[in-house]
N, C-alpha and C positions, 0 to 999 in steps of 0.2 A: 423659151425654156427647152433646151435641147438635150441635156444629159440627165434629166430626172428619170427615175425608174419607169420607163415607158412600158415595161412588161408587167408591172404590178397590177394594172387593171382595176385597182380599187383606190379610193382616196385614203389618206392616212388620217384616222380619227384620233384626236388627242385633246385632253383637257388641259388648258393653259391658264396660268395666273395672269393678272393684269401686267402688262409690260410691253416692251418692244422686242420683236423677234426678227431673225434673218433666215429666210428659207434658202438652203443651198440650191444652186442651179448648176454647179460644175460636176457634181457627183463624186467628188474626191473627199468630202468631209468625213471625218471619223465620228461625227456626232449627228449623222443624218436623222431627221430631215433638216436639221439646222446647220448653218454655216459655222465653220471653225477656222476660217482663214486660209484653207488650202488653195483657194482660187487665186491668191495673190500672185501677180506676175502673168496671169492668163487673161483671157478676154471676157470671162464670165464674171457677173456681179450678182451677189445674193439679192433676194427680194425682201425688202423691209416691210413689216406689217406690225400693227399694234392691236393689242387686246385690251379693251377698256375694263371689262369685268371678267371674273373667272367664268370660263365657259368651254364647252366642247367645240372644237373647230375641225373642219375637214380640209386637209391640205391636198391639193392636186398632185397626183403622181403620174398622170398620163401625158401632161403637157398640152391638153386640148382646151382647158378652161380659159374663158375670156375674163375671168375674175381672179387672176393669179395673185397670191399663191393659193387661194381658196378654190375648192372644187365647186363647179357650178352644174355638175351633172352631165357635161358634154360627153363623158365617157360612156354614158348610158346607165350609170349607177344612180339609183334613187336615194336621196338623202333624207327622205321622210320617215 
């Protein structure tokens, strides 16, 4: 994950409804943090993830998480 907002320093907290989502990795989407297809023709591919029930999720914005696209606290932010 190379072009996510590495300067943000905080995960993106968002409540999502059940469904399939695509996390932008190219940084060109006009619908950040989600993919809108701007990566087409480039080498980046969005990260697909599913939400089974309505819930608050924390999306990584530093690129350090080993559980992409979700934040795992690798940036030092506590999610508790």
